[in-house]
C-alpha positions in Angstrom: -1.3 61.7 -37.6 -3.6 59.3 -39.4 -2.6 55.7 -39.6 -2.1 54.2 -43.0 -5.3 52.1 -42.5 -7.3 55.3 -42.0 -5.6 56.9 -45.0 -6.6 54.0 -47.2 -10.2 54.2 -46.1 -10.3 58.0 -46.5 -8.9 57.6 -50.0 -11.5 55.0 -50.8 -14.3 57.3 -49.7 -12.9 60.0 -52.0 -13.0 57.6 -55.0 -16.5 56.5 -54.1 -17.6 60.1 -54.0 -16.2 60.4 -57.5 -18.5 57.6 -58.6 -16.0 54.8 -58.7 -16.7 51.2 -57.5 -14.5 49.5 -54.9 -13.0 47.5 -57.7 -12.2 50.6 -59.7 -10.6 52.1 -56.6 -8.3 49.1 -56.2 -7.4 49.2 -59.9 -6.6 52.9 -59.5 -4.4 52.0 -56.6 -2.8 49.4 -58.9 -2.1 52.1 -61.5 -4.6 51.3 -64.3 -5.8 54.9 -64.4 -2.4 56.5 -63.8 -2.5 57.9 -67.4 -4.5 60.7 -65.9 -1.7 61.6 -63.5 0.8 64.3 -64.6 3.7 63.3 -62.3 3.4 59.9 -60.7 5.7 59.6 -57.7 6.5 57.1 -54.9 8.4 58.5 -52.0 8.9 58.3 -48.2 7.2 60.7 -45.9 9.7 60.7 -43.0 7.7 63.0 -40.7 4.6 60.8 -40.9 6.3 57.4 -41.1 4.6 56.4 -44.3 5.0 55.9 -48.0 3.5 58.5 -50.4 2.0 57.4 -53.7 1.3 60.4 -55.8 1.5 62.5 -52.7 -1.1 60.4 -50.8 -0.2 58.2 -47.8 0.0 54.6 -48.9 0.5 51.2 -47.3 1.3 48.1 -49.4 0.0 44.6 -48.6 2.0 42.4 -50.9 2.8 38.8 -51.7 5.8 37.1 -53.2 5.6 35.2 -56.5 8.5 33.9 -58.5 7.9 34.1 -62.3 10.8 31.6 -62.7 8.8 29.0 -60.8 5.5 29.4 -62.6 4.8 28.6 -66.2 4.2 31.8 -68.2 0.7 30.6 -69.3 -0.3 30.8 -65.7 1.1 34.2 -64.8 -2.2 36.0 -65.4 -4.1 33.4 -63.4 -1.8 33.6 -60.3 -1.7 37.4 -60.4 -5.5 37.7 -60.6 -5.8 35.4 -57.5 -3.3 37.5 -55.6 -5.2 40.7 -56.5 -8.5 39.1 -55.5 -7.1 38.3 -52.1 -6.8 42.0 -51.4 -3.2 42.5 -52.3 -2.2 45.8 -53.9 1.4 44.7 -54.7 3.6 41.7 -55.4 7.2 41.1 -54.6 9.4 39.6 -57.3 13.0 38.2 -57.3 15.1 38.2 -60.4 17.4 35.2 -60.5 20.5 36.2 -62.4 21.3 32.6 -63.5 17.9 32.1 -65.0 18.7 34.9 -67.5 22.4 34.8 -68.1 22.9 31.1 -68.6 26.5 31.4 -69.6 28.7 34.6 -69.7 27.1 37.1 -72.1 24.4 34.7 -73.2 21.0 36.0 -72.1 17.5 34.7 -72.2 14.4 36.9 -71.7 12.0 34.8 -73.7 9.1 32.5 -72.8 9.1 31.7 -69.1 12.0 34.1 -68.7 10.1 37.0 -70.2 10.4 39.4 -67.2 9.0 42.5 -68.9 5.9 40.6 -70.0 5.4 39.5 -66.4 5.8 43.0 -65.1 3.3 44.2 -67.7 0.8 41.6 -66.6 1.2 42.7 -63.0 0.4 46.2 -63.9 -2.6 45.2 -66.1 -3.9 43.2 -63.1 -3.8 46.2 -60.9 -0.7 45.3 -58.8 2.3 47.3 -57.9 5.7 45.6 -57.9 8.4 45.5 -55.2 11.4 44.3 -57.2 14.4 42.3 -55.8 17.0 42.1 -58.5 19.9 40.8 -56.3 22.5 40.2 -57.6 22.1 37.5 -54.8 18.5 36.5 -53.9 18.7 33.3 -51.9 15.1 32.1 -52.5 16.0 28.5 -52.1 17.1 28.8 -55.8 20.2 27.2 -57.2 23.3 29.2 -56.0 20.9 31.9 -54.6 20.4 33.1 -58.1 24.1 33.7 -58.8 25.3 32.0 -62.1 27.4 28.9 -61.4 29.9 30.0 -64.1 31.3 32.4 -61.6 32.9 29.4 -59.8 35.1 28.7 -62.8 37.3 31.4 -61.1 38.3 29.4 -58.0 39.6 32.5 -56.2 36.5 34.7 -56.7 35.1 36.3 -53.5 31.4 36.3 -53.9 29.2 39.1 -52.6 32.2 41.4 -51.9 34.1 44.1 -53.7 36.4 41.6 -55.3 37.2 42.9 -58.7 36.3 39.8 -60.6 32.9 39.5 -58.9 32.1 43.2 -59.4 33.0 42.9 -63.1 30.5 40.1 -63.6 27.8 42.0 -61.5 28.4 45.2 -63.4 28.0 43.4 -66.7 24.7 41.8 -65.7 23.2 44.9 -64.1 24.2 46.8 -67.3 21.8 44.5 -69.2 19.1 44.1 -66.6 18.6 47.6 -65.1 18.0 49.4 -68.4 15.2 46.9 -69.0 13.7 47.7 -65.6 13.9 51.5 -65.7 10.8 52.0 -68.0 8.8 50.0 -65.4 9.5 52.2 -62.5 6.4 53.9 -61.1 7.6 57.4 -61.8 8.1 56.3 -65.5 4.6 55.0 -65.7 5.2 51.4 -64.6 4.3 49.3 -61.6 7.7 49.2 -59.7 7.5 51.2 -56.5 10.7 50.0 -54.7 13.8 48.2 -55.6 15.9 46.1 -53.2 19.7 46.2 -53.1 21.3 42.8 -52.5 19.4 40.5 -50.1 19.8 39.8 -46.4 23.5 40.9 -46.6 23.7 41.1 -42.8 23.5 37.3 -42.7 26.6 37.0 -44.8 30.0 37.2 -43.0 31.8 39.4 -45.5 30.2 42.7 -44.2 31.8 44.6 -47.1 30.4 48.1 -47.0 32.4 49.0 -50.1 30.5 46.3 -52.0 27.1 47.7 -50.8 28.2 51.2 -51.7 29.2 50.0 -55.2 25.8 48.4 -55.7 24.0 51.6 -54.5 25.9 53.7 -56.9 25.3 51.2 -59.7 21.6 51.1 -59.1 21.4 54.9 -58.9 23.4 55.3 -62.1 20.9 53.2 -64.1 17.6 53.8 -62.3 18.0 57.4 -61.2 17.6 59.2 -57.9 13.8 59.0 -57.5 13.3 55.3 -57.0 13.1 54.1 -53.4 15.9 51.7 -52.7 15.7 49.3 -49.7 17.5 46.5 -47.9 16.0 43.5 -46.1 17.5 41.7 -43.1 16.5 39.7 -40.1 14.8 41.6 -37.3 18.0 41.8 -35.1 20.7 44.3 -34.7 23.4 41.8 -35.6 21.8 41.4 -39.1 21.0 45.0 -39.6 24.5 46.1 -38.7 26.1 44.7 -41.9 23.1 44.6 -44.1 22.2 48.3 -44.1 23.8 51.3 -45.7 23.1 55.0 -45.5 20.7 56.3 -48.2 19.1 52.8 -48.6 16.0 52.3 -46.6 16.3 49.5 -44.1 13.5 46.9 -43.7 13.2 43.7 -41.7 11.8 40.2 -42.1 10.2 37.9 -39.6 7.6 35.1 -39.4 4.5 34.2 -37.4 4.9 33.9 -33.7 7.5 36.7 -33.5 6.9 39.6 -31.1 5.9 42.1 -33.8 6.6 45.2 -31.6 10.1 44.0 -30.8 10.8 43.1 -34.4 9.9 46.6 -35.6 11.9 48.1 -32.8 15.0 46.5 -34.5 14.1 48.3 -37.7 13.6 51.6 -35.7 17.2 51.2 -34.5 18.3 51.9 -38.0 15.3 53.8 -39.4 14.0 56.0 -36.6 11.6 57.5 -39.0 9.8 56.2 -42.1 7.3 53.4 -42.7 7.4 50.1 -40.9 8.1 47.3 -43.3 8.2 43.5 -43.0 9.6 42.5 -46.4 9.3 38.7 -45.7 6.5 37.6 -43.5 6.6 33.8 -43.8 3.3 32.1 -44.6 5.0 28.7 -44.7 8.5 27.3 -45.0 10.7 25.4 -47.3 11.2 21.6 -47.6 14.3 19.4 -47.7 14.6 15.9 -49.1 14.3 13.4 -46.2 12.5 15.8 -43.9 8.8 16.3 -43.2 6.8 18.7 -45.4 6.7 22.1 -43.7 3.4 23.3 -42.4 2.7 26.6 -40.7 -0.7 26.9 -39.1 -3.3 29.2 -40.4 -4.0 30.6 -37.0 -0.4 31.6 -36.4 -0.2 33.3 -39.8 -3.4 35.3 -39.5 -2.8 36.3 -35.9 0.6 37.8 -36.7 -0.6 39.3 -39.9 -3.5 41.1 -38.2 -1.0 42.5 -35.6 1.3 43.8 -38.4 -1.6 45.5 -40.3 -3.1 46.9 -37.1 0.2 48.8 -36.5 -0.2 50.4 -39.9 2.9 48.5 -41.2 3.6 47.5 -44.7 4.0 43.8 -45.3 5.0 41.3 -47.9 3.9 37.7 -47.5 6.6 35.2 -48.5 5.5 33.2 -50.3 2.0 33.8 -51.6 2.6 31.2 -54.2 5.7 29.1 -54.1 5.7 27.3 -57.4 8.1 24.7 -58.7 11.8 24.1 -59.0 11.6 22.7 -62.5 14.7 21.2 -64.1 17.8 21.6 -61.9 16.8 24.9 -60.3 16.5 23.8 -56.7 19.0 25.1 -54.2 20.4 23.6 -51.0 21.2 24.6 -47.5 24.2 23.5 -45.4 27.9 23.5 -46.1 30.7 21.8 -44.1 29.3 18.7 -42.5 25.7 19.3 -43.5 24.1 19.4 -46.9 20.3 19.5 -47.4 19.0 20.0 -51.0 15.5 21.1 -51.6 13.0 19.1 -53.6 11.4 20.0 -56.9 8.2 21.3 -55.2 8.4 24.8 -53.7 4.8 24.6 -52.5 5.9 26.4 -49.3 2.6 25.7 -47.6 1.7 29.0 -49.1 -1.9 30.5 -49.6 -1.8 29.4 -53.2 -0.6 25.9 -53.8 2.2 24.9 -56.1 -0.4 24.5 -58.9 -2.1 27.8 -58.1 -5.1 26.6 -56.1 -6.5 28.7 -53.3 -6.3 27.1 -49.9 -8.0 27.7 -46.6 -5.0 29.8 -45.7 -5.7 32.0 -48.7 -9.3 32.7 -47.6 -8.3 33.3 -44.0 -5.6 35.8 -45.1 -8.2 37.5 -47.3 -10.5 37.8 -44.3 -7.7 39.5 -42.3 -6.9 41.9 -45.1 -10.6 42.8 -45.4 -10.5 44.2 -41.8 -7.8 46.7 -42.9 -8.5 47.4 -46.6 -11.2 47.0 -49.3 -11.3 43.7 -51.0 -12.1 43.8 -54.8 -15.0 42.0 -56.3 -15.1 40.3 -59.6 -14.1 37.0 -61.2 -14.3 34.0 -58.8 -11.1 32.5 -57.5 -11.2 28.8 -58.5 -8.6 26.0 -58.9 -7.0 25.3 -62.2 -8.6 22.1 -63.7 -6.7 18.9 -63.1 -6.9 15.5 -64.8 -5.8 12.0 -63.8 -4.4 10.5 -67.0 -4.0 7.1 -65.3 -1.3 4.5 -65.4 1.0 4.2 -68.4 3.6 1.6 -69.2 7.3 2.4 -69.2 10.0 0.4 -70.9 13.8 0.5 -71.0 15.0 2.8 -73.8 18.7 3.0 -73.2 21.3 2.7 -70.5 23.4 5.7 -69.8 26.4 4.0 -71.5 24.3 3.4 -74.7 23.9 7.1 -75.3 27.2 8.5 -73.8 28.4 9.5 -77.2 25.1 11.4 -77.8 25.4 13.3 -74.5 29.1 14.1 -75.0 29.5 14.3 -78.8 32.9 15.9 -78.6 34.3 13.3 -76.2 35.9 13.9 -72.9 38.4 16.4 -71.6 41.6 14.8 -70.4 43.2 16.0 -67.1 45.8 14.8 -64.7 43.5 15.4 -61.7 39.7 15.8 -61.5 38.3 19.2 -62.1 34.9 20.6 -61.2 31.7 20.9 -63.3 32.1 24.6 -63.4 35.7 24.4 -64.7 34.2 22.1 -67.4 31.7 24.9 -68.1 28.8 22.8 -67.1 26.5 24.3 -64.4 24.0 21.6 -63.4 23.0 18.0 -63.9 25.5 15.1 -64.2 29.1 14.5 -65.1 31.1 11.4 -65.7 34.7 11.0 -64.4 36.7 8.1 -65.8 40.2 6.7 -65.2 42.1 3.4 -65.4 42.9 1.3 -62.3 46.7 1.2 -62.1 47.1 -2.0 -60.1 45.2 -5.0 -58.7 43.3 -4.0 -55.6 40.9 -5.1 -52.9 40.7 -2.0 -50.8 38.5 1.0 -50.0 38.2 3.6 -52.7 38.4 6.8 -50.7 37.4 10.4 -51.3 38.0 13.1 -48.7 34.9 14.6 -47.1 34.6 17.6 -49.5 35.6 15.9 -52.7 32.3 14.5 -54.0 29.7 17.0 -54.8 27.1 15.7 -54.3 26.4 12.1 -55.2 28.7 9.7 -57.1 27.8 6.3 -58.6 30.9 4.1 -58.8 31.2 1.6 -61.6 34.0 -0.8 -62.6 33.9 -1.8 -66.2 30.3 -0.4 -66.3 29.2 -2.7 -63.4 27.8 -0.7 -60.4 29.8 -1.1 -57.2 28.1 1.4 -54.9 27.7 5.0 -54.1 29.8 7.9 -52.6 28.0 10.9 -51.1 29.0 14.3 -50.0 28.2 13.8 -46.3 28.1 10.2 -45.1 29.6 7.8 -47.6 33.2 8.7 -48.2 34.7 5.3 -48.9 33.7 2.2 -50.8 35.3 -1.2 -50.9 35.9 -2.4 -54.5 37.6 -5.3 -56.2 39.5 -4.4 -59.4 42.3 -5.5 -61.6 45.0 -3.4 -63.2 43.6 -1.9 -66.4 40.0 -1.9 -65.3 37.9 1.2 -66.1 36.8 3.2 -63.1 33.8 5.4 -63.7 32.3 7.9 -61.2 29.0 9.3 -62.4 28.4 12.4 -60.3 25.1 14.2 -59.7 24.9 17.8 -58.7 21.9 18.1 -56.3 21.8 21.9 -56.4 24.2 24.6 -55.4 24.0 26.1 -51.9 21.7 29.1 -51.8 22.4 30.4 -48.3 25.2 30.7 -45.7 28.9 31.5 -45.5 30.0 28.5 -47.6 28.1 29.8 -50.7 30.9 29.0 -53.1 30.0 25.4 -53.8 31.6 23.8 -56.9 30.1 20.6 -58.2 31.5 17.3 -59.5 34.7 16.0 -57.9 36.4 18.8 -55.9 39.7 17.1 -54.8 41.6 13.9 -55.3 40.4 10.3 -55.5 42.8 7.9 -53.7 43.0 4.1 -54.0 45.1 2.2 -51.5 46.7 5.5 -50.5 47.6 6.3 -54.1 46.2 9.4 -55.8 44.5 8.4 -59.1 45.5 10.5 -62.1 44.9 10.7 -65.8 41.2 11.3 -65.8 38.8 11.6 -68.8 35.9 13.9 -67.9 32.6 13.9 -69.9 30.4 17.0 -69.7 26.9 15.7 -70.3 24.1 17.6 -72.0 21.0 15.9 -70.7 18.5 18.6 -71.6 19.8 18.6 -75.1 19.4 14.9 -75.5 16.0 14.4 -74.0 13.8 15.5 -77.0 15.5 13.0 -79.3 16.1 10.1 -76.9 12.9 8.2 -77.8 14.2 7.8 -81.4 17.3 6.0 -80.2 17.0 2.2 -80.4 19.4 -0.1 -78.8 19.6 -3.9 -78.3 20.2 -3.7 -74.7 21.1 -6.4 -72.2 21.6 -4.9 -68.8 24.8 -6.0 -67.1 24.3 -8.4 -64.2 24.0 -6.4 -61.0 25.9 -7.3 -57.9 24.6 -4.5 -55.7 21.2 -2.8 -55.2 22.2 -0.3 -57.9 21.6 -0.6 -61.6 23.3 1.3 -64.4 21.6 4.7 -64.7 19.1 4.2 -67.5 16.4 5.9 -69.5 12.8 4.7 -69.6 10.1 5.8 -72.0 6.3 5.8 -71.9 3.4 7.6 -73.7 0.4 9.3 -72.3 -3.0 8.2 -73.6 -4.7 10.0 -76.5 -5.9 13.4 -75.3 -8.6 13.8 -77.8 -11.4 13.5 -75.2 -9.7 16.0 -72.8 -8.6 18.8 -75.1 -7.1 21.1 -74.2 -4.7 19.3 -71.9 -5.0 19.8 -68.2 -2.6 20.0 -65.2 -1.7 16.6 -63.7 0.7 15.1 -61.2 3.2 12.4 -61.9 3.2 9.9 -59.0 6.7 8.4 -58.8 6.0 5.7 -56.2 8.0 2.5 -57.0 10.8 4.3 -58.7 13.9 5.3 -56.8 15.7 8.5 -57.8 16.1 10.4 -61.0 14.9 13.1 -63.4 11.6 13.3 -65.3 11.1 14.8 -68.8 7.8 15.3 -70.6 8.0 16.2 -74.3 11.6 17.3 -73.7 10.7 19.6 -70.8 12.7 18.9 -67.6 9.9 18.5 -65.0 12.3 18.0 -62.1 13.9 15.6 -59.7 12.0 12.7 -58.1 13.2 10.7 -55.1 10.1 9.1 -53.5 12.1 6.7 -51.3 13.5 9.8 -49.6 10.5 12.0 -49.6 8.6 14.1 -48.6 7.6 14.7 -52.2 6.1 11.8 -54.1 4.4 13.6 -57.1 5.8 16.0 -59.6 3.6 18.8 -60.8 3.0 18.7 -64.6 1.5 21.9 -65.9 -0.7 21.7 -68.9 1.7 24.0 -70.8 4.1 21.1 -71.3 1.5 18.7 -72.8 0.5 18.6 -76.4 -3.1 18.4 -77.6 -4.3 15.5 -79.6 -3.3 13.9 -82.0 0.3 14.6 -81.0 2.0 12.1 -78.8 3.0 13.1 -75.2 6.3 11.4 -74.3 7.4 10.7 -70.7 11.1 9.9 -70.2 12.6 9.0 -66.8 16.3 8.9 -66.2 16.4 6.4 -63.3 19.7 6.7 -61.4 19.5 3.7 -59.1 16.8 1.1 -59.6 13.7 0.8 -61.7 10.7 -1.4 -60.6 11.2 -3.8 -63.5 13.9 -5.8 -65.3 15.4 -5.1 -68.8 12.8 -7.2 -70.7 9.8 -6.1 -68.6 7.6 -3.1 -68.5 7.2 -0.8 -65.5 4.3 1.4 -64.8 3.8 4.9 -63.5 0.7 6.9 -62.8 -0.6 10.4 -63.5 -3.1 11.5 -60.8 -5.1 14.7 -60.2 -3.7 15.8 -56.8 -0.3 16.4 -55.3 1.4 14.2 -52.7 4.0 16.2 -50.9 3.6 14.5 -47.5 1.8 15.2 -44.3 1.2 18.2 -42.0 4.1 18.3 -39.5 4.5 21.5 -37.7 8.1 22.8 -37.3 9.4 24.7 -34.3 10.3 28.4 -34.7 13.8 29.5 -34.0 15.1 33.1 -34.2 17.8 32.3 -36.7 18.3 35.2 -39.1 14.6 36.0 -38.4 13.2 32.9 -40.2 11.5 29.6 -39.6 14.1 26.9 -39.5 13.8 23.2 -39.9 
C-alpha cells in the first residue's frame, strides 16, 4: 500500500507529464479544472485507509479560518496566503448566531456572505472542510448558538429536547440548502461536513440527538457527502461523540504522543484515513492572563510526525482573526468565569491582521517535505499606518442618551428578568428600582445573580461594582425613595462546558437588608443602533461629583486626521493605554471591547474596511464604563499605531484536558 505522501507525489508526476506546472497541479487539486471531470467524487477507501478524490488517493493538509472574524475585503488575501503555505484545504465553522440574529431573521450579506466566501476558497484552489454545528465552540459567543434560545428557561441545549430540535431544524432548513450546491460532488469545494462538535466533551451523551442530526444532514445534503465527528483523542470523549455511519476523527495539539492519539481514533475507526481535525498551532487568551504562545519548534515537530504517518491534518487556527463587537465567548461556569478578549490572534501562523509570521514559514517548510508548494504571488503583510494621537472629548453621559438607547422606555416587572427574556442578546442593560427604606447596609446579590458585571448607582451617582465571581455585595447609603440603578454588562456567553446555558443580566433576586427588592424597570439598550448618530447629540453636561473610583459610564468622541495623503485607508491599531474599560466604535462599526488595565490586549485591530477615504470624516467613539483619563471639561488623547500590542510571550503548560492546550 502506498502512503498518501507517495500518492501525492505520484499524482504530481502524472500532471507534470501532462505538461502542467506545479502551481497548475495544486490548482487542479483545488478544483479549478474540475469542469473537465464527469463525476467528481470524494469518498473513503476503507481498505487502503485513505480518502479518494475522483478515485485517486488523497490527503488533505488544511488550516482553520473563521470568515466571521475576518473582514470580507480581506478574505481573498487570507485565502491566498493559506494556499501559498502549501495547504490544499481550509476548515470553516458556521456560527448560527452570526446569521440568525433573532428567530427567523437571517443575515447572509457583507461579512456574513458565506456563499461568497466558499466561492473565493474554490477560486483560490482550496477545498473546504465545513463545520456547520449547530454548536461550534470556537471561543465564540455561546459556542455559535443563538442567545435567543435562552428565552426558554427550560430548554435543554444540545439534546433531543423538542424545543431545541425545533430551532435546530428551522436553522438547518435554511442553511443546508445553501450549502448543498457547494458540495464537491456538485461541483463545489466542500469535501467533508462535520456533525455537531466535540460532543463527547458534553455531559448529555444523547445518541438520539446525534442520530437526529445525522438524518437531518443526510436529508438535505444527500448520501454521498462524507460526514464526520471531532473529539478529543481519548476513549472517554469518543464514546459519546461518535455515531455509526459518521466518520470519527480526533483532535490534539503539539507535544502529544501522535501514535497514541491516533490509536484512540483506531478504537472507533479501525479502518479509514487518520485525521487530526484540530492540531493546535497556538491557543486562546483570557482577560487578565498572559498572552498564549506555543513554540514554533513544538508545532513543527508534531506536524512533521503527523504528516510522516500519512495522516490528514487541519491546523487550528491558521489565522485567528478578531472578535469584533460583542462576539467573544467565555470559559468557566460555576465559580469560574473567564471571558476572552477582542483579539483572537491565537498565536497562529497568520496574525490577527493577516501577516505571515516565522511560524507560517516554518510550517510551510515542513509541508514542503511532504507535498509540493505552489509558486506565485509573494506573501507579504497588509500595509499598516500609524495615524498618531487624536484628542477625545466627553460627548454624553450614559444618562444623557438613555432615551435614545431605549426609545420605547422600560419594561416593568416585579423581579429582575434576564437579557434574553428581554430579547436582547449582547451588550448592556439597565435595571432600576426604588429604595423602599432608609438603609446603611450591604446590597447583596447571590453568587449567580449578576451576569457578568454590574455598575451600581444611587440617584445616578456611582457607588461601586458587583461582579459575577468575586464581588457579590456592596455597602451603600440610601434614603427611602432613592433610585437604584444597576447597569449590567454581558462579557460574553459561555462557549464550552457543561454549564453552557448562561443567561445574562440579573439572573435572580437583589436583596437589601434581607429584603428582596421588587418593582423593577428594565431598559433594553440598543448601543449598536445609537453609535452612528451619537456624535450629533449635544448636551450641556456637568458630570456628577464622584465619590468612588468609578464615573458615570460615558461616551467620548474624536476624529482621525485627514486621510488625503494616505488614500486608500490602511489598517491600524487603536492603543487604549490610559483608558480603563469599555467599547470602541469607528464610523459606527463596533471594533470591540478594550480593557488595558486587565490585559493582555492593549491595542484593538482596526481594519481599513471600516475607515472612510478623504474627505469624509472618520469618527472614533469610546464608551468608557469606569474612568476616562480626563475630567468633564478636559480633553483626553488616544493613539493609533502601526503594530499590535497583545502582550508578551509566555509559554503555557500542556494538559490532556479534552485533548487541548489549557491555560
